[in-house]
C-alpha positions in Angstrom: -24.9 8.6 -16.7 -21.5 9.1 -15.2 -20.0 6.2 -17.2 -21.3 7.9 -20.4 -19.7 11.2 -19.4 -16.4 9.4 -18.7 -16.5 7.6 -22.1 -17.3 10.9 -23.8 -14.4 12.7 -22.1 -12.0 9.9 -23.1 -13.0 9.8 -26.7 -12.9 13.6 -27.1 -9.5 14.1 -25.3 -7.5 14.2 -28.5 -9.7 16.9 -30.0 -9.3 19.1 -26.9 -5.5 18.6 -27.1 -5.7 19.9 -30.7 -7.5 22.9 -29.5 -4.6 23.9 -27.3 -2.0 23.0 -29.9 -3.7 24.9 -32.7 -4.4 28.0 -30.5 -0.9 28.5 -29.1 0.8 27.7 -32.4 -0.9 30.7 -34.0 1.0 33.2 -31.9 4.1 31.1 -31.1 5.5 29.1 -34.0 8.0 27.5 -31.7 5.4 26.2 -29.3 5.4 22.5 -28.6 2.8 20.3 -27.0 4.6 17.4 -25.2 3.1 14.0 -24.2 3.7 13.1 -20.6 3.0 10.3 -18.2 3.1 10.1 -14.4 5.2 12.9 -12.8 6.4 12.6 -9.3 6.5 15.6 -6.9 10.2 15.4 -6.5 12.5 14.6 -3.5 11.3 17.7 -1.6 7.9 16.0 -1.2 8.5 12.3 -2.0 10.6 10.6 0.5 10.7 7.1 1.9 10.4 7.8 5.6 7.2 7.5 7.5 6.7 11.3 7.8 6.6 12.1 4.1 4.2 11.7 1.1 4.5 9.8 -2.1 2.4 11.6 -4.7 2.3 12.2 -8.4 0.1 13.7 -11.1 -0.6 13.0 -14.7 -1.3 16.2 -16.8 -2.9 15.7 -20.2 0.2 17.3 -21.7 2.9 19.9 -21.2 2.9 23.2 -23.0 6.4 24.3 -23.8 6.6 27.8 -25.1 9.5 29.1 -27.2 10.5 31.6 -24.4 11.2 28.6 -22.2 8.0 28.6 -20.1 6.3 25.4 -19.4 2.7 24.9 -18.3 0.6 21.9 -17.3 -2.3 21.2 -19.6 -5.6 19.7 -18.4 -8.6 19.2 -20.7 -12.2 18.7 -19.8 -14.9 17.7 -22.2 -18.5 18.6 -21.5 -20.7 15.6 -22.2 -23.8 16.8 -24.2 -25.9 13.9 -23.1 -28.0 14.1 -19.9 -30.8 12.2 -18.2 -34.1 14.1 -18.2 -35.8 14.4 -14.8 -39.6 14.5 -14.5 -42.0 15.4 -11.8 -41.3 14.2 -8.3 -37.6 13.9 -9.0 -37.9 10.7 -11.1 -35.8 10.0 -14.2 -35.8 7.7 -17.1 -32.3 6.1 -17.3 -33.1 4.5 -20.7 -33.5 7.9 -22.3 -31.0 10.7 -22.9 -31.4 14.2 -24.1 -28.7 16.2 -25.9 -27.9 19.6 -24.3 -26.7 22.4 -26.6 -26.1 25.1 -24.0 -23.6 27.9 -24.4 -21.0 28.6 -21.7 -22.9 31.5 -20.4 -26.0 29.4 -20.0 -24.1 26.8 -18.0 -23.6 29.4 -15.3 -20.5 27.7 -13.8 -17.1 29.3 -12.8 -14.2 29.2 -15.3 -12.4 26.6 -13.1 -14.5 24.9 -10.4 -13.1 24.5 -6.9 -12.8 20.8 -7.2 -10.3 21.2 -10.0 -8.0 23.4 -8.0 -6.2 20.5 -6.3 -5.7 18.7 -9.6 -4.2 21.8 -11.3 -2.0 22.9 -8.4 -0.7 19.3 -7.9 0.2 19.0 -11.6 2.2 22.3 -11.3 3.9 20.9 -8.2 4.8 17.7 -10.0 6.2 19.5 -13.1 8.7 21.3 -10.9 9.2 24.8 -9.5 9.7 26.3 -13.0 6.0 25.5 -13.8 4.2 28.6 -12.7 0.8 28.0 -14.3 -1.6 25.4 -15.8 -3.9 25.7 -18.7 -7.4 24.2 -18.8 -9.3 23.6 -22.0 -13.0 23.1 -21.7 -14.5 21.7 -24.9 -18.1 21.3 -25.8 -19.7 19.2 -28.6 -21.2 22.1 -30.5 -20.4 25.4 -28.7 -16.7 25.7 -29.1 -14.1 25.7 -26.3 -12.8 27.9 -23.4 -9.1 28.2 -22.6 -8.3 29.3 -19.1 -5.0 29.7 -17.1 -4.6 29.1 -13.4 -1.5 30.5 -11.7 0.5 28.6 -9.1 0.1 29.3 -5.4 3.0 27.8 -3.4 1.5 28.6 0.0 -1.7 26.8 -1.0 0.4 23.8 -2.3 2.3 23.6 1.0 -1.0 23.6 2.8 -2.4 20.9 0.5 0.6 18.7 1.3 0.1 19.2 5.0 -3.5 17.9 4.8 -2.5 15.0 2.4 0.1 13.9 4.9 -2.3 14.2 7.8 -4.9 12.2 5.9 -2.3 9.5 5.2 -1.2 9.3 8.8 -4.7 9.5 10.4 -6.5 7.1 8.1 -4.5 5.4 5.4 -1.7 4.0 7.6 -4.2 3.0 10.3 -6.3 1.2 7.8 -9.6 2.8 8.8 -12.1 4.8 6.7 -12.4 8.5 7.5 -15.7 9.8 9.0 -17.8 12.3 7.2 -16.4 15.9 7.3 -13.3 14.5 9.2 -11.3 17.7 9.2 -14.1 20.2 9.3 -13.8 21.0 13.0 -10.4 22.4 12.4 -10.2 26.2 11.8 -7.1 25.7 9.8 -8.9 23.3 7.4 -11.8 25.6 7.0 -9.4 28.4 6.0 -7.8 26.0 3.5 -11.2 25.2 2.0 -12.2 28.9 1.7 -8.8 29.7 0.2 -9.4 27.0 -2.4 -12.5 28.8 -3.5 -10.7 32.1 -3.6 -8.1 30.6 -6.0 -11.0 30.1 -8.5 -11.6 33.8 -8.5 -8.2 35.3 -7.9 -5.7 33.0 -9.7 -7.6 32.2 -12.9 -7.6 34.2 -16.1 -9.6 33.8 -19.2 -7.3 33.3 -22.2 -9.8 33.0 -25.0 -13.0 31.4 -26.3 -12.5 29.3 -29.4 -15.6 29.3 -31.7 -17.0 25.9 -32.8 -16.0 26.4 -36.4 -12.4 26.6 -35.3 -12.4 23.3 -33.6 -10.5 20.7 -35.6 -12.8 17.7 -36.1 -13.3 15.1 -38.8 -15.5 17.2 -40.9 -19.3 17.8 -41.4 -20.6 14.4 -40.4 -23.7 13.2 -38.5 -23.3 12.7 -34.8 -24.7 9.1 -35.0 -24.3 6.5 -37.7 -28.0 5.4 -37.5 
């Protein structure tokens, strides 16, 4: 099931990028969506000595507004296929159903907590002038959501602290981390709770794009057979 979701996300990425391009061009004719590869975090973070990190991020694009602002762009595509579960928790992996739920029926936050590190790291790697990141969540038949997460430099500094600690404690020593390896630390618990708070305090809803406004290849069947 996870491989199908990954394939779906990859094939639908271009459509989700078009959602962002079409939406922001409506209000800003000078808006540009730029292609981007791997971005390093800069010399402030990436050094060659043993006490520093070597990190980078790959946004799905860079939003460059006509007023000079830049934002990281990350797109997520909700796979409509899921494995049906039956009584006693069993499932049939040879059969898939198609889910057509609306965003309200999904009952999930605008930006889930596990996406916070990805978005904040992308902002870090695009440089100090990047103060926000846009996430587009695209469905197969229910349109798209556009959200914006604002940068939190204190959280980013704390993220780098824990990344460096993980590198020194486990990566350089060549040993796998135990389960919940940092959880006994009060500082780490505060970091995790702050991560959850960012989903509630640093995210704004930009707009909901109806399905008929999604640029696709026309009125065609989902499957060729």
